[in-house]
Structure formats: structure tokens, C-alpha cells
C-alpha positions in Angstrom: -13.7 6.0 17.3 -13.8 7.4 14.5 -10.1 6.8 13.8 -10.8 2.8 13.9 -13.7 2.9 11.4 -12.0 5.4 8.9 -8.4 2.4 8.7 -11.5 -0.1 8.7 -13.0 1.1 5.8 -9.7 1.9 4.2 -8.5 -1.5 4.9 -11.5 -3.5 3.8 -12.2 -1.4 0.3 -8.2 -1.7 -0.9 -8.5 -5.6 0.0 -11.8 -6.3 -1.8 -10.9 -4.6 -4.8 -7.9 -5.8 -4.7 -9.0 -9.4 -4.2 -12.1 -8.5 -7.4 -8.7 -7.3 -9.5 -6.9 -10.5 -8.4 -9.7 -12.5 -9.7 -9.1 -10.9 -13.5 -5.4 -11.7 -13.7 -3.9 -8.3 -12.7 -1.9 -6.8 -9.6 -2.9 -3.6 -8.4 -1.3 -3.3 -4.7 -4.5 -1.0 -3.3 -4.2 -2.6 0.1 -0.6 -1.9 -0.4 -1.2 1.8 -1.0 -2.9 2.0 1.9 -0.9 0.3 4.7 2.1 3.3 2.8 -0.6 5.9 3.4 -1.4 4.2 6.9 2.5 4.2 7.7 3.1 8.1 7.1 -0.3 9.3 8.8 -0.4 7.7 11.4 2.5 6.0 12.7 4.7 2.9 11.9 3.5 0.7 14.8 -0.1 0.7 14.2 0.7 0.6 10.6 3.2 -2.2 11.1 0.2 -4.6 12.8 -2.5 -3.4 10.1 -0.2 -4.8 7.3 1.0 -7.4 9.3 -3.6 -8.5 9.6 -4.2 -6.9 6.1 -1.1 -8.9 4.5 -2.6 -12.7 6.2 -6.1 -11.8 5.5 -5.1 -11.2 1.7 -3.1 -14.7 1.2 -6.1 -16.4 3.2 -8.7 -15.4 0.3 -6.0 -16.4 -2.4 -5.4 -19.4 -0.6 -1.6 -19.0 -1.1 0.5 -21.9 0.4 3.5 -19.5 1.1 2.6 -16.7 3.1 4.7 -14.5 2.4 1.6 -11.2 2.1 2.7 -9.4 5.7 6.6 -10.0 5.4 6.0 -7.1 2.3 3.8 -5.1 3.9 6.3 -4.9 6.7 8.7 -3.6 3.5 5.6 -1.7 3.1 5.5 0.2 6.5 9.1 0.8 6.0 9.5 2.7 2.6 6.2 4.3 4.3 8.3 5.5 7.1 11.7 6.3 5.5 9.8 8.5 3.1 7.8 10.8 5.3 11.1 11.2 6.9 13.6 11.5 3.4 11.2 12.3 0.9 8.0 15.2 0.0 4.7 13.9 1.5 3.5 17.6 1.0 3.2 17.5 -2.4 1.8 14.7 -4.3 3.8 14.6 -7.9 6.5 13.1 -6.9 4.4 9.7 -5.1 4.7 8.5 -8.3 7.8 7.1 -7.7 7.1 5.7 -4.4 3.7 4.6 -5.7 5.9 2.6 -8.2 8.1 1.1 -5.4 5.5 -0.1 -2.9 3.7 -2.1 -6.2 7.4 -3.9 -7.1 7.8 -4.3 -3.1 5.0 -6.0 -3.3 4.1 -8.0 -6.7 8.0 -9.3 -7.7 8.2 -11.0 -4.7 4.7 -12.7 -6.1 5.5 -12.8 -8.7 8.6 -14.9 -8.4 7.0 -17.3 -6.2 4.7 -18.1 -8.0 6.3 -20.0 -11.4 9.1 -21.7 -12.3 8.4 -21.7 -16.3 10.5 -19.3 -18.5 7.4 -19.2 -21.2 5.3 -17.3 -18.0 7.6 -14.8 -17.3 7.3 -12.2 -19.8 3.4 -12.1 -18.7 4.8 -11.9 -15.6 6.7 -9.0 -16.6 3.7 -7.6 -18.4 1.9 -7.9 -14.8 4.5 -6.1 -13.4 4.6 -3.2 -15.3 1.0 -2.6 -14.6 1.3 -2.8 -11.1 3.7 -0.1 -11.0 1.8 2.0 -13.0 -1.2 1.6 -11.3 0.5 1.9 -8.0 2.3 5.0 -9.3 -0.6 6.5 -10.7 -3.3 6.0 -7.5 -1.4 6.8 -4.8 -2.0 10.3 -5.6 -5.1 9.8 -6.1 -5.6 7.6 -3.2 -4.1 10.2 -0.8 -6.4 13.0 -2.4 -9.3 11.5 -1.2 -8.4 9.7 2.0 -7.1 13.1 2.7 -9.7 14.7 1.6 -12.7 12.0 4.2 -9.7 12.7 6.8 -10.2 16.1 6.5 -13.9 16.4 6.9 -14.1 13.7 9.7 -11.4 16.3 11.2 -8.5 13.4 11.4 -4.6 13.9 10.8 -4.1 14.4 7.5 -1.0 12.7 5.0 0.0 16.1 4.0 0.1 17.3 7.8 2.1 14.0 9.0 5.8 15.8 8.5 5.3 19.0 10.4 3.5 16.7 13.0 7.0 14.4 13.4 9.2 18.0 13.4 7.1 19.1 16.3 7.8 15.7 18.4 11.0 16.5 18.0 
């Protein structure tokens, strides 16, 4: 029960804050970063379902005619699974790279489908840079915050996910 409430609150506030930032024209991929966290912590199967649902909700809230965000969330889950097996989920500082990668996975296709005019591409590059920087800074912050809350609730931790995977083998 606590796991479901924890996941719901993470995704609810991530989508809410992402939509609020998106209304100002800033793309901050909070929900993708949350899906990345959930894919490492709770496994790719549950994160895949959560990513599809979250991506669909985001596209519906934005009123997009092209439903692309669920597919981008699937790529985010794949990046999280890859990071779990090949990266270092124990230390916080190397998470700058996957944070920027997750931001680019989500932002680049959205900006590519948004317009076809060449004068707006410079504005899109600016949005892409802001998204990558915010993703690289927010991933370590969100990992620390979510792990603190998970520790207090007695839930699985992100930093111990690799050890849990190795124990299952």
C-alpha cells in the first residue's frame, strides 16, 4: 500500500510541476526523471506501465495531436535499466550524465515535431539546453529526496537497487 501511494505522489507532483513549467514555455522533464528513478528502483516492468500512463496523461493535458510521450517514456525506462546494469547507481555525482540524457530523450523529439520554421529552431535549441541542464541537476536532487522518503517509509532504495539485482542472480 505504501509503495503505491509513494509512486502515485511522485508521479502526480512530477506531472503537475512539469505542466506548470511547460505553461511558461520551459521544458523540465520531471516526469521522465521520476520514471527513470522508478525503473531503477522498482524494475522495468512496473516502470514501463507507469511511463506509458504518465506519458499519455501528459500528452492529454497538453492537448497534443501527436501522442509521442508514452514512447519517449519507454526509452527512458530502457535508459534506466541500462544504467542499473552498466552504470553506478550508488554514487550521486555520475548522475549528471543520465539526467541530461533523459532530458534529451524526452525533449528532442518534442521540439522536432513542434515546428518546421527555421527561425524557431534557435529558440528550440535554447529550450533543449535548458532542459538538458535542468535534467542533469534535478536527477541527483530527486534521487536524494526520493531515497530519503523511501528510507523513512521502509521502501526499496535507488542506491541499493544494483545490489538487489545482483542478489537475485
